[in-house]
Phi, psi and omega in degrees: 000314181296322179294322179294319178297319179298319178298319179295317179294316180296322177302315181296319178296311181293331179300321178285324180293320184301324183296344180274353177270151176279152177307130180089348181288142184283140177272163174304153180294163176301321181295321178295322179293322178301313183291318184293318186259357176057050178233173182277160175300328179296320179297318178296316179301315180294321179294317178295322178297324178295320182287328173297315180298329178280352179086008182271336184230144174238137178249146178233120181307127177084349183248332179116200182249145184225154173295130185292147175289144176295152177296146181299326181178164182292140175289131180305134184282328180070185183238107181259014185295334178301334183293335178299323178287315184296321184279349178256015183296332181296326181291326180294335180272009178091000181273165176287127180300136177282134178246105180263094185228110182264013187304312181294331180283321185295337177303322182266345181264324187288139176283125180293157178300158179305137181088354180266129179280130189264093171260024181236355186289155179243014181227153179305136171299152184305329181289346180258349182282146179278064189298319180293318180296319178294319179297315180296321180293320180293320179298314179296319182298320182294341180264356180293142177301130177077013186299334183255010176275171179293129179276165171303147182303319182285340185117165180298136183302314182298321177291322176294322178295320178296313178297323179299319179294319180297319183280316188276344179076190185295335181285349180067039183288346180238132180258159177304325179296345179270356191251140174235125178283133185236166180273064179093171183288322181296321177298318179294318181296313179299318178299318181297316180299317182289325185280330191260351180217135180283157177307137181094347184281150172284148173224130181279136182222154173294152177229115358285170181209176181303122183297326180295329178290316178301317179297318178294320178296315181292324178296335179269004179081018180269163182248099178294131179243119186284142172230116187296150174244158171232198184298341179253020178095199183297146181272113188302320182295325176284330175296312180299318180295321181294321177298315181295319184284326187263335187073017181296150176241021180206140174231126179254128184215161174237087188294337187244116179055056187307140178261113024252353192284335186085003184293152174242125179292121179296156182300321180297313179295323180302315179294324178295318177302314179297319178298313182298317181296318178300316180294331180274353184065040188239160174269150169246115179268110184261107180267098187262057191287336192248009185298331180268008177245032180287138182281159187301332184258020190282330186085186182298141179269149175289155178292162175292153174297326178302325181287348180259001190238123177255355191253010179075017177290319186269133167249113188260138178231138167202172190211156172273347191300310185301325184269002184230276186206146177300340181268354175268079188268078177230126178220188182215152177228127179243128180206175180222157172072205180304329179299315180295321180295319180292319178297320177298315178298320180297319179294321179299314182295319185284311189217008182070293183191168175280132181310133185297317180303324180290320177296316179298318180295318179299318181295317176299318184297306186288345177267357182270152177302332183292340182298308180297319178298317181300311181299322178294320178297315179296319180298319178293317181293320178298320178296316179298318181292319178302312182294324178294318179294316180296320180292319179295322179291319182293328184282348186253074173297142010269019178283061181207243184296325183263355184239212178303142183242131172287113188285336184196136177265110186281154175253015177193175183085197189219022183207166168237156185246122181251135172262130182271149176295154175303140178094346178265117185282120185299312183295323178294319182292320178297317180292319178297321179297317180294324177297330179270000174095028174220131178262126178235161183266124175291149184277337187304317183296349182271356181253129179284343176225196182297130180286150178285342179194173176282149180218159170229146171251120179251119181265141176242015185268337190256358179276161184287330183176192187294321180297317179294324180295313179297318179295322177299318179293323178299315179296321177298320178301315177301318179295319180297317179301321180294311186287324181277350180075028180281138181238000000 
């Protein structure tokens, strides 16, 4: 963590220094930079690589680093207006126009500017990631016999067996033959949407729901149909009515620590959801993204919907990414029957297979003693951070009874969901917060239709620690006071 921060700081420093050199002029050697700035050679290497990527520096093997030459001239822009017609051709054919909009997803993926506190992130802060365990797993994986050979299309058998146990529980309700290894959860979700519903079809979704799923559905030409949720998850009577009214053959849900509300689908409702889907002849896509982010005080977790289903109604998705690193993109998809065969074929067409070294590394990681310790550490830290965020929000009146309200206190996941008072503009508040140096997630991208009120999603997973969390809330309070007109 410290080395990454140093690399970022050195990059900013060198960026200003480089501008004082003439194009083509040689920069100080790496050794000189190490001594001048009192950093490690790795930090210097990372900073120079960042400046090379920005086009400010050019390196020559054996000669050193130089101020990059200016480009000869601007590339002719041309006239791309014809593309507007070409890209809207699907609408002319009577299909639902595809909307490829990643705005809601980029809120959690984009790195905020230097100095901005990240209360919008969706991945573990570097200090919480099992970096040593992952590095050791990757090193061991690279030495495994056949590690660089072509893997089975479905994924390594041992890794599929591990995921099958995780999904099916003690009863062994899911077999390795039901599992397909995927390149992370988002890849699995996108594949399920494309495989199980034709373009133009309605798909039932929770409201509010994961913004990345809505973006993927619309990019596939599907029509998200909202079904409201409460503290116990989706409301079954509204789900049944939505199936009847829309004719949909798929419902996408997050039963455990739902994103963004944090709700947990009760066991009774879970069985009702499966019954309703069976009667509608529909699939239930179960996005189990947060099971490894359970808080220390959560208590026993409900079983997966997949473990309660023997008829292939449920298509289950989960991933190792959230609990490890954004770069460990290894997940799993469990399904049965023709649906699994179609999903397998779709993965082959799209990407052939998940790289074998990454699968081998994932298998090494989850099989090591450090894996259980890591999950326990994360569970304890997330509980502490959740409580710290709630306390900071409660201490900052009017961000309490008269201001934004925490709709549900989650026992897992990495965020809380705030409802804004009437009259407080969500977009203005998000912009005002960013001006004060804190990035927060707007609520609008999580709603498939018009939202009932303004909302914010505040994440506590990506900050460095308690001090940064408290400072982020303080800055948010200043922004709220400005937008709400509090004096």
